[in-house]
C-alpha positions as CSV (number, residue, x, y, z in Angstrom):
1,M,160.7,88.4,74.6
2,E,158.6,89.8,71.8
3,S,155.8,87.6,72.9
4,L,156.1,88.8,76.4
5,K,155.5,92.3,75.3
6,T,152.5,91.4,73.1
7,F,150.9,89.7,76.2
8,R,151.7,92.5,78.4
9,S,150.2,95.1,75.9
10,Q,147.1,92.9,75.7
11,L,146.9,92.5,79.4
12,E,147.2,96.3,79.6
13,A,144.4,96.8,77.1
14,M,142.3,94.3,79.0
15,Q,142.9,96.2,82.3
16,S,141.8,99.5,80.6
17,Q,138.7,97.9,79.2
18,A,137.6,96.4,82.4
19,K,138.2,99.8,84.1
20,K,135.8,101.4,81.6
21,L,133.3,98.6,82.0
22,I,133.3,99.1,85.9
23,E,132.9,102.8,85.5
24,T,130.2,102.3,82.9
25,G,128.4,99.7,85.3
26,L,128.8,101.9,88.3
27,A,127.0,104.8,86.1
28,L,124.3,102.5,85.2
29,N,123.8,101.4,88.7
30,A,123.2,105.1,89.6
31,L,120.8,105.7,86.8
32,F,118.8,102.5,87.8
33,A,118.8,103.6,91.3
34,G,117.4,106.8,90.2
35,E,115.0,105.3,87.9
36,E,113.8,103.0,90.8
37,T,113.2,106.0,93.2
38,R,111.4,107.7,90.5
39,L,108.9,104.8,89.9
40,S,108.5,104.2,93.5
41,R,107.3,108.0,93.8
42,E,105.3,107.6,90.8
43,D,103.6,104.4,92.4
44,E,103.1,106.3,95.7
45,A,101.5,109.3,93.8
46,S,99.1,107.0,91.9
47,S,98.1,105.5,95.3
48,L,97.6,108.9,96.9
49,I,95.5,110.0,93.8
50,A,93.4,107.0,94.3
51,V,92.9,107.5,98.0
52,Y,92.0,111.0,97.3
53,R,89.5,110.1,94.6
54,A,87.9,107.6,97.1
55,I,87.7,110.2,99.8
56,A,86.1,112.8,97.5
57,E,83.5,110.2,96.3
58,E,82.7,109.2,99.7
59,S,82.5,112.9,100.8
60,Q,79.9,113.5,97.8
61,R,77.9,110.4,99.0
62,L,77.7,111.6,102.4
63,K,76.6,115.1,101.4
64,R,73.7,113.4,99.3
65,V,72.7,111.4,102.3
66,E,72.9,114.4,104.5
67,A,70.8,116.5,102.1
68,S,68.4,113.7,101.8
69,A,67.9,113.4,105.5
70,S,67.6,117.1,105.9
71,R,64.8,117.1,103.4
72,G,63.1,114.2,105.1
73,H,63.2,116.1,108.4
74,S,61.9,119.3,106.9
75,Q,59.1,117.3,105.3
76,A,58.3,115.5,108.7
77,S,58.5,118.9,110.4
78,L,56.1,120.3,107.8
79,V,53.7,117.4,108.3
80,L,53.9,117.6,112.0
81,S,53.2,121.6,111.8
82,L,50.2,121.0,109.5
83,G,48.8,118.3,111.8
84,E,49.0,120.6,114.7
85,L,47.4,123.3,112.8
86,A,44.7,120.8,111.9
87,L,44.1,119.8,115.5
88,I,44.0,123.7,116.5
89,A,41.3,124.4,113.8
90,I,39.3,121.3,115.0
91,V,39.4,122.3,118.6
């Protein structure tokens, strides 16, 4: 009979430990899910930053091209105007 009580108390102790382990496992599961969400958001933020930088670089490149084209147009207009003045002066 004594050994039955011993086994019963051991079983209750093991059930208590199992319950604590389950609670701990569930808590860790929630923590890991939160960490997964945080890392996912961090990855998304990094991707958005990379896209932003690429757009900013492309925008700067287009501004330089536009400025260069504008200077070229202005120079061509100046040459054309000087040519017209030269023709008027000759005629």
